[in-house]
Steps between C-alpha positions, in 0.01 A plus 500: 500500500372290218582777254857507626532123462379524143745779419791306653400185309484701173848645564644154570345365183645789302853434649473126419391573144797733449735239641382240247721627219865489401691789665692706241773755567448843347819513286756264360779668698303467824425131423873429443592675824244304701610171337858570613387605848279193554723261299209383288473448126319764296205414276441756220166474313482690165136524407322593181151602407334186365444525119126448557289568816560192724340500846700190606836628380644558851303229688809294587648794699187508718538139614568464874788257449664725245467805724650315795784354293607835349455702819688248717793421264553812287525875499259593219495775240249548220532728197296545184684449175332812373675704772821509303672738745480232768495181294743583218823446690376174652392369160831592339727379781329160537413463129128449555321444173175326604225663698365485762818371656674426830860580578643354815824635660682370808584724799833595335329607179598187302248379244322184612265457204272683263190349353163578353234554770176306459290708740154353460562181702688439827684176405748653250574784743564264788725284285700801380536627857628160622752494216629845600514409867708188429738699280534770764653245741786434257815702433412840366569591138670814641757277669544292186564817300760618752680167509514489118625857483772400752623231255327177619485297180501151650291238319265440794454870567426582138251219470317620814521861384349423161234284660409779739468749212283258306281449809454879508399496135827649366591340167801712401756251625718465192806667647481284815466173308806588291704517821330183633610284203860609545516280811335193342678185385440341165326206678249747648370576150387135472266553794137565409433724805818705448414568131140584588616749766719677238216526250250628760741783583449644150858489359587728210431336170858555385654461845733233639246363749248430228757327283628285790142403588452368145810280494287193585228492236322207656439692824372805307261279305378336823448839669283625216297181499458448875473847655152662512416724205474807721852443630641451150336820378630686804857375438492612137350840588762562766780434253334718235432790733841490668677487166295782355541715815875444488503595131320827573711584801822447297363618162614165365333414166639146498340428836172639370522257205573217742182586699294528181641174357426318827147633488447381142647155580244464780222488235621200295144383427381850400768673289271796412449586863868434561600757237245748632645474851855521361416839353321603817817442705706705260243780530527480879876529466493806271240663724708415807815669367289784349606432147204689351591455134527120512199470728267702277619333180467142628183562702326644194542172317442276806158637602370525141604142431382326817214708638311692232353187342325401824120503489247527780377148410850355550519672839165343601633158395810549712286607791275194461804274484642654822160451666480132402860429601451657842169320553644155400804552724271591791280195440798268505611648837150500649470315831205270557292581807258246649161664555335190649516124473367498147623828349856614434540848356791666322522877507763729352569858415745657258613826353674580173665811351246690290718801425582539134881485487510581130311824558729579792813446283358722226412773745834493672686511167285791386576692814872431463483653151307798639786564738793411272403581142510876543322655204577228249160473339553157344567343841218697666251389235607136546464531880160662460381198302632262763320701766179493300527120467564465878176695566313274257630186669434624855338843556670604824535860629882478495500390138268791394734731691797380289293532184407860591860602567617366166216674317588825677866466403387452136305829540164324471369700791125443473548124472745507791245687716228248414721201584618652827137561602432136420787396736356727770147371456608136495700547822207664676253235374721220632549690835874536443704806592442739207693804633804451274277465195309815599822695537624389158158578349522858624853536357381368161196721500716808568761374249766498773594129507 
């Protein structure tokens, strides 16, 4: 009898342990169907393998409150970014570019919000869930889309529509804001809030909405003095990105120049960086419209001029500056906690981006040349040197992989084999997926790349 009781107790414990986790549907299609059936919002978690082994990486998802919140209020689906067959369409459709990430949809399939997922602690997850729950109780973006398609262009509707899209993280609202300003009166352009709303929508740099918003210079000056820096940067970036995307979609060189000029003018205190970013926007345009000749010609000068003079020491100085800036910001925001009657303690934590963006830019440019330069040896040699510098600045498996491919294309087979083996070994040493590097190594070794 006692043995039976022990067995039953063990089974109950096993069932309870299994219940203490978020319940995920097997496929995205199944998750959508269940969300419709149960009229619940859908929470999609796109995971990644952490860049370094991190035992606490998923701790937030194991918290009881988080488990209860997500199981009670959402239908849940989880997919690894590396599983491109399952994650690729979601990433493309909802324009996810930071990982790990959450995408929340309402029961009709309308986007509620998309945001980076901080998975190690429960508090950010609970806050994100609450934000999605609140949004799910409002009018669906699906219904807004239908009303707009049916010709509802009223001022109030357009303002609510744009606000809903912004709430969902959609910043491509340039077309909507052009229609919105059509219904405004001149007096509205003397209203701080109205002008701010136009700018936050990301109007095209050469568009009517942008020009109307700038009719009252005093309001513009006030906005760029009063609004938080993060908001001002976001407004400028929305205008730049929307203008450039419009230029690419319409193959409009003048619009591309408008986006590039706007970018350069954003760096009034640093003209060198302004000019560098002007050229970068033009490169993005030529790449976007697949103008290979102009892209290769201008990129060759751009990366030589702005990236090949960078030293490892300068990278370390940049990294040290990022560290100090992040630490000082965290110290200023630290909250004092009273330990006892005589001791008050301040504690804080912070993170800062350690990735070498210069090395990333060089590697990406080198790979673009590998794909686009054909057998033009002068371009391939230049790209090979960029790739070599990227490896020197930050020896990552992906960068060695690019280097090996360029060496192979230049018929330097032994060197290519050695660099691809380096990529493979580095990936294995850092416990990253090395399969793709292994496959490429075999092709190089057999001279079948």
